[in-house]
N, C-alpha and C positions, 0 to 999 in steps of 0.2 A: 534648848530649840536647835534643828540643823539649820543650816545652812546651804539652799537650794538653786539652782540658777534653772529658772522657772520662769517661762515665758509666755504669761496667759495668752496671747495674740494666738499663735500656732500656723498661720499660714493655711489656706483650701488644704480640706483632707478629709476622704470622705466620712459619709453622717455618723453619728455616733461615735468618733475616734474619741470626740472632747470630753465626750459624760465615761467616760471606758477610763478616760485620763485620769477625770478628777476622782472616782471611784479607788483608781489602785493609790490615790496620794493620799484619799483621807484613811483608805484602810491601812496605812502608814504611821501618818503623822495626825493626831490632831490640831494642831498648828506647827507652821514653820515658816522663814524668812526667804524671801527669794533673793540672791543677791541680783538676780536682772533689771536694767535700768537706774536707780536711786535707791534703789531696794525699798520692799516693803514686807508686811505680814500678810498670812495668808492662814484660815480658819475654817476648818474643817465639820467640823458637830453643830446639829441644829441648835442645840443649847447655847452655843457660844454664841451664834449667830444673831441668835434671837436674843440676849443679852446684850450684845453691840450694839442692835437696832435697835433697843430702848433705851438706851442712854445717849442723846444726841449730845448733853452736855461735855459726853467726854471724847469720844466720838460724833465728831461733828458732818456735815455734808457739803460742805462749803468747799470741798474738793471730791469728785465723784469717780477719777480716771488714777487707777495708782500707776500710768505710765503719767500722770499733768497732776503732782499734787501742787502745782501754785498756777490754775488757769485763768487766761486772762479776759474767761465768757462767765457768763451765772445764770444759768436754768430758772426759771423760776416755776415753780415753788422749789421745783428739785433739790436745786444750791441753796436753801435754806434755812438755816436755823430755826427753834422754837427763839422770841418769841416771833419774829417775822412771816417766820412760815405760817402759823398758828391764824393769823391776819389773812393768808393768799388762800389758806386753803378751806375758811369761813365762805369767802369768797366764789370759788371755784366749786364748792362741794352744791348748792344746787343743779348746775349746769349738768351734770352728772349723778346726780339718785338717780334711784333705779326708776321712780316715775320719769325724770327726764328720762332715761334710756329707753325706757316703753313707750313714749309718747315716736319713740323714733324707729322704733321696732318694724313697723309696715313700711316704712321708706328706705331702711336698710334689706327686710327682706328682698322688696321690688327689685332692686338692684345689683343682687347677688341671684337671686334667682335668674335675672335676665345674661347675667356674666354667663353662667353654666349651660344655659343653654346655647349660649352662642357656640361653647365650648364643644359640648355634647356630640353635634355631628362628628365634628373633626377626626374624634376615636383617636388621639392622643394632643398632648401639650407639655409644656412644662410649667408643674406644677406653679412653679417661683414666681418665673416671669409672667406667666398667661393666669396666675388668677389671685396668689396670695399678695402682692403686692398690687394691684389692681383694686381688687377688692375694699382693703379699707382706705384707702387712696382715695377711693371715691366716696366713702362715710363721711370722711376728715374734709372735702371740701364742700361736702353737706351742712355740717357742723357749721363752719366758719364762714359758710353761703361765700365760695369760690367759681366759677364758673370749670362748670365740668369740661371744658375747650382746654383749661391751662392742667389736664392731666399729664400729658406728657413729660411739660415743662415741671412737674413736683417728684414725676419718677425720676426723671435727670437729675433732680438736687439729689433725692435720699439717696442714688447709687452713688452719685460721687462723693456724699458727706459721711454715708453709714456702711457701706460697701468699695472703698477706694481701701488698695493699698497703704501700708502707712507707714509706706515712703512717699505714700502721694498725698503728705499733708498740705503743701499748697494750694494743690485741687480741694483738698475739702474746706479750706479755710476760706477760698473764692464762694464756692459754693453757698457756706454759711449767709456769707455775704452778702448773696444773690437772691439770699429767700429772704433774708433782715429787708433789704432795699425794694422788697415784693411787697412786703406787710407795711412799710410805712408809708407804701403810696396805697396800699388796703385805707389805712387809718385814717387817712386824710380824704379818703372818699367816704365814708363810713359817718365822717366831723360830718359834712356837709349832705347826706343821705342817707341816715339811720337804717340799719335792713333786722330781720328778725332772724341774729344771728349772735352767734359768740363774743366776734369781734364788738358789735355792737354795746351788747351788753359791757362788753368789760368796759367803754368811754365812760360809761356813770359811774362806773367804782369810785369810791373815795375812801384813801386811808389815811388815820389821824385829819378828817375834815378836808382834806385837800386830792384833788385828781389826779389818780396814775401816771405818771408820770409816761412817755412815750417810751424809753426808755424799758422801764419795766415791761411794759405792752409789747414789745420785741423781743424780749426776750422768752414771756408767756409764750408768743409765736411759734419762735424757734424751736423751745420747750416742745409745744403741742405738736409741729410738723413732726420731729422728729418718735418720741415716744409715743404718736398715733398711728405712724405707718411702720416703724420697723417693729415694732414688737407683738403687733397681733399676725404682720408677713410671718415674722419666726416662726410661730407658736403656733398658726396655720400650716404652716412648712412640716414640723416634726411630727403634728397631727397628722396629717395623709400618708409621711412616711414610714409609720407603725402602722396606719389602718393597711396602705399597698403590699404591706408584707404580712401583714395579721390577719388571712381570712374569717376566721374565728368572730372576733371581736367586730369588724368591715361586717356579718351576717345580721349580728343582732344587731346594729345600728342600723341597718337594711329592712329589719324585719318588724323592729319596735323603737320608734323614733320617740319613746319615754325613757330610753337606755342614754340618750346623750348627755344628759344634765354631767350624770355621773361617769360617762366616757371624759367629760370634760377636765372633770378635777384629777382624775387617774394622769390623764394626759399633762397638765399641767404639771403634776409633779414631777410625774419620771422622767418631763423635758423641760425641766425649770433653765428657762432662758437670760433669763437676767442676771450679773455679775456685778452688784454695787459694790465702791468702797466705801469706804470714811477713815480722814485726818483726825491724827489724835490732835486735841487742845491740852493737851497736858501730859507728863510723865506719868507710868502706870502700868503696875506689873498684873498682867490678866493671865489670870490660872498658869502662872508662871512663865508667861511672856514678859520681859523686862522693853513695854513698849515706849518710844520717848514722844515727847512733844513733837508735831508736825510731820510723824511717820505716817504712811498710809496702809490701812488694812482693806485685804481684801474678799467679799464676803459669798463666794458663788453659790448662790439658791439651792443650784445641784444637789453641793451638796448638806444641802441641809436636806432636804426633800429627798436624798437617796441615802439618809444614815441607816444604817441596817438595827441600829439602838434605838430609833423611832416607831421604821415600819419592815413589817416580815417582808425577805424577798424583795429589796428594793428597785431591784436592777428589772424588775418583771411587770408589766403593765393588766393590773388586775380591776376590769370595768364594774366589778362589787366588792373593793377595797372597803373594808368597815374603816370607821371615824376617820377620813380621810385629809389629816390637820397640818394638810398640807402648808407652804408659806411663799409660794411661787410667783405672789403680789409685794412679796417682803412681809414687813410687821411693822409696830411701832406706829408712830408719829410718820415717818415718808412710807404707809403702805398705799402702796398703786390709786391715785385718784378714779383712773379710768377701768378700773376691777368688773364695776359693772357694765361699759359700753363693751368690754371686750371680752366676757362672760357671753355677754347677746349674738355680737356679732360671731363668735365658735360659735354657737348653737343653730344660729342661722346659714351659716356655714355648711357644717355637718348634714343637716336637715334638707335642707335645697340640692346638695352636692349628690347625696345619695338618691334621694329621688329620682334623680334622671341619670343618675351615671352610679348604680350600685356595686358594680362589678371592677376593680382596674387593679394594674401591675407597673412595676416598674420592667420596663424591657428586658429579653434575656442581653447582656451587654454591655448595656449600662449602668450608671453608678451617681448614687444624689451624693453632692457634694457640700459642704459646709465651713464655713469660718467662725472665729472666736476673735471677739471684740470685746465693751460691754453689755455685747448682747450676743447668744450665739444664734447663730441661724442659718440655712442651705441656701448656697449658691444657686442649687438647680437641681431640680426634683423628673425626669422625666418620667413621665405616665403613660400607658395604652389602656385602651379597652375598647373591647369588642360593641 
């Protein structure tokens, strides 16, 4: 296997750069070992990424960043392996089921429509700052039973944790501590006065006959904070970046909202944002790669979902793509618990935005910029409309 000095972070660059970079690597290597940091493996093919995700006994989720193989944190349930992970999935599953999401759809739609209405008359916005970060955060506050007045605080924490440069690690750790401190206060309040929200529900959970410890509840809240805000933000940003430059695709959505369902699946495939990692529990020979216990493996889902061995013309967005077997939400025991909610948020966003702002574009001379981390995303997406 070749050794490559490959840095998965990449810094701020024009939107689409990361996907092109990974496409080129996949065309050259089914897998390779990066010498960056402490070193890690990168697997590039659809079938091999699926194989790893379906073998948690060998490829553990106890570490989820190739640059942090010995984390001092434990995000629940993302960083748990079976059977502990299975217990948490059973507890959380009903809260993110299709029925639970459907019960929230009307509220989510109302919040989304109000936000688009507030932007429509302006004729321009930065989609990331003004919509993509605000919209899912509002949904998150509703789910957790938190006051909308705290929106600005949550956005500041999100920015510090998920969008600060890697050199500002101290600031990220401090912001995570502030989030945990906030939720510690909320948990104390819910014990005194329960409400109809996720935290109050979680306080009634038991594992092996014992109440869930506060430490575990706080680790759960921190994960929900990061996953619930950043992933939908990033996925929406790439979707609208594509649509801003693809007039035919945008026109189809405007003319027939029934197209939205297939459009979302194709946009999820073409612009898969999550780059999970796994940690080896034992030495193994994986398709010729001599992997050792303790080593990390990067699994860029965009590599799988743009694999020409599985998808025809994978770099092209085709809203009529048949048999779209993408794994943008992962596969195996760690398939994204919030996939139903994410799909609902994206569907509502595309429908409500295009009802009010059917034609928009990136202004001449402007540029959308992206970043690469555990989750790919846009830093800025300037849009204008008439």
